[in-house]
N, C-alpha and C positions, 0 to 999 in steps of 0.2 A: 512445609514449605517457607520461604521469605516472601512475604505480605507488606514490607515494605523495600525501598528501595537498598541495596546495600552497604550504598554511600551517596553520600552526597554528589551534586550533578557539579562539577568545578563552573567556574566565573569561563577562565577558557573555553570549556566544553557549549557554556553557552554562545560564547562571543563567535565560536566555530561554524554552529548551528543559521545563525541567521547572516555572517559573514556570506559561508557557502551555500547555507541550505543543509546541509549532509553533513553527522558526522556519525565516528563511529563510535559506539557505547562496548567496551570488556566486559562479559560474569557481569551483567546487570542480571538476570534467572537465572537461583537453582534450577537442578538438575529435576525436582521434580515439576515445577511449571512443564517443563522442555517434556517429561514423560507425561505431562495430564496433555497436553497440546496435541502430539503425538498422539494417542488414544484418540480423541477427537477430531483429528484428521484421516485417522483411519478409519473410522465410522462415516466420516465426510463421505468419503470416498466411496465407499460400501452402498451408502443412502446418500447421495446429490441432492441437492436441493435442484425445482426447473428453471433455476437460472445459469446452471453446470454446462461447462463446456468439456470434450475437447478445443484445447489452442492447435492443438495439429497432431501426424496421422501420421510415421514416413512407411515401406516401402516393407520396413523389418518388423513394425509394430510399436514399434517406441512410439509415445503419449506426451505429452506433455497436457495437466488437465487442472480447468481452473476452474472455482466456486464464491461464492460470494453471501453474505448476510444468512450466515446458514446458524449464528448463535443463537438467537430462540428457540431453537431444536437439539443444539448440541449440546448439555452440561458443562463438558468441558473447556470449552468457547466460553458461556456465561460465568462461571468460574474465575476462568483468565481477566477476564474484562472488568470485574464487578470485584477483585478482592487481589491481584496480584499487584507489583510497582507498575506497569506499565501505564496508569492516567494521571500517577505523580510524573513520573519521567515525564511529560506530552506538558503537563503545566510548569515545570519547570523549570523544562528546553523554553518553552512560544512563554517565560516571563506573565503565564494568566493569572486569572482571578480567579476562572474555573474550566472544564477540562468533563464536554461530551464527549460521549460515543458514538461512532460514525455507519463504520460499517467492516465487517472482515471480508480476508481474500486470502485466498491459497492456491497456493501454484506449486505443481506434482508433476516433476521432471522424469519420466523412467529412465533406468541405466543407459551411458551411448546415446542420448537427443543430444539434435545437434539444431534443433529448433530455437533462435534465441528472439528476445521482444525489440518489437520496432522500439525506437525512442522518440520517446512522448513527455509530455507534461500529465496532471493526474488531473486540476483544479479545473482545466478549460471541461474536460468529461463532465464534471461532475454538476449535483442538482441544486450546489452550496457555491458561494462564493467569498470571500478573505483571504488575508496573509496567512493569518493565526493556525492553521494546519500540520501536522504532524502524524506520518504514518511509520508504525513501528516493523521493520523485517528482520524477520528471528528466520532462520537457518533450523531447522532440527536435527541435519545431518549436517556432519563437515562441511565446510566450501571451499575451495579455492578461487583465489582470486579473482583465475580466467573466467569464473563461471558467476561469478555474485555475480549480482546486482549492478550494473556500470552510473557514475551521478557526473554532469558536468560542474564543476564546484561556480556560483557567482551568478548562473543563469537562471535562478528562483525573481531575480533582481532584474531583469533586462523590461519588464513591461510588451514584451511580442507575445503578437498573436500568432501561434503557429499553424501552417494547415497540416494538420498530423493526422496522422494514421488513424481507418476504421478499424475497431479491434472486431469489430461484427464480420468484415471478411476471415476471420480465423472461426472457421465455421466446416470442417471438412464431411462432416456429419450432415450437412446441410438443414442443422434444428431452426424450423422455422421459430418466429417473432425472438429474433435477436434485437438485443439495442443499437440502435447503426448512430454514426456521425458523419458530421458535414462540415468541414470549417474551409470551404472552398470561398463562402461567400463573404467572412468577417476575417480572413485571416492576412496578415503582412506580411510574410516571407514562411519559405519553406525552410525545415528543418536541414541545416546542413550536415554534409554528410561525413558525422564526426568517426565513423571506423574505418577511412579513409584517412587519419589525422586526428589521433583519439591522442597524443602529445598537444597539437595545435590548445586541443579545447581545453587541458589540465584534467582529461578523465582520471577521477580516480575508482575502486576496486577496493578488497581489500579478503584475505585470507579469516574465514570466518571458522568458530566451533560454537555448536549450543549452547545457549547462554550468552553469547552473541549477540547486536542488533545496531543495524541502523538507522537513525530516525532522522528523513528527511520534507523538508517541505514539498505542497502539492504543486510548487508554479515550478521545481529545478526540471531539467532536463535528464531523462535515465533511463536506461536500455537494459541489452544484452543479455546478461545470467543466462546464458548457454554453451551448447558444443560439448555437451559432457563425453568424460575418457567411457570408455566400456564396461566399466565395472563402480560407476559411481553414479546416484541416485541424485536427485533434487526435492524436496521436501521443507517449503516456505509456508509459514504462516504470517499473516501482514494484519492488523490493527490502526485504524483509522481516528484520531481525536480532533476534533474542534476546541479552538479557542476564543478569546471574547468577540473579537467580530467578524465574526464566520456569521453570515447570513444565507436565506434558501434563496437561490434564484432557480429561473427555471429557463433554459437556452434554448433558442429556434433551431441551434443546430445540429439539435439532437444530444441524449446526454447517454451516461453508460459505466454505471449500474444507472436505468433513469430510476431515479426514486421520490421524481411526480406524481403518479397514479397516488402512492399509497402515503405521501405528503399532503396531498391532499384531503381524503379519505380521513389523517386524522387535523384535518382541520387547521395543515399547515399552511400558509400563501407566501410569496416571493416577497422577502425583504423581511421576513418573523427569523427571529432567534431559533435555531434546530432545539425540539425539545420532545417531550412528552415520551413516555414508554422505548419509542423509537428508538432513539437518540438521548438515551436518557445521561444525566447529567452524575460522573462517576466520583469527581475531584475537585476541592474547591481551595485553596489559597487560606490558611489557618490563620484568623486575624488574632495580630498582639495583645 
């Protein structure tokens, strides 16, 4: 399997990432990486972490499964994080000196699931702060444009604090001790009804096949990714990466996933650069 980028990330792709907050990159991971992640995802679903949750379950039994931070227990995920081109890809897009891994998250929709992800940004939920973040969203099965995660280009530059959704509400099984957030005390505005007029907001998404990925900034508004056809499932692996300006921040509004306790246990505090074996440095720019 290819441990290096299959091609150079172009200047136009880097510009698009910083201008739009999102870029589609075709055929960036070979079939062996996809097969490895798919094997890991199967293990993840069979033996989920204590953080795992079913976000939705309908009357027909169709589900949306989510889990995160499973990489320390799943060899396939670890191999991908440390040996795949993902960290270098993030480094090139961010124009970073070094890249640390943040966490993994998986999203599995059974065939025909109609659940749609609420529109949101990622960074306001996280126990970190910084522009230099990159999520790599990878479908492990073919996905149609209408079902793929969708984005509002340029929204990562707005600087707005939105009254965002509490994903802790996605808990039909009533699982206890689920992370909670409440942005109402700090929000400057509500998220507009993007679904009512996606053209107005320039919403983008793409048909994708395994090996393709979308890289996006944690401040961009994104959502959707649902309403599957009856014979279509969706299996997605995401990895989150941190560049040069990222620092730890504990948020009074709550965090999801909340890393504050484990960060404190490892001696990390607000204002620190994330590190230790929790957030390992995986890539750095080679000096000429």
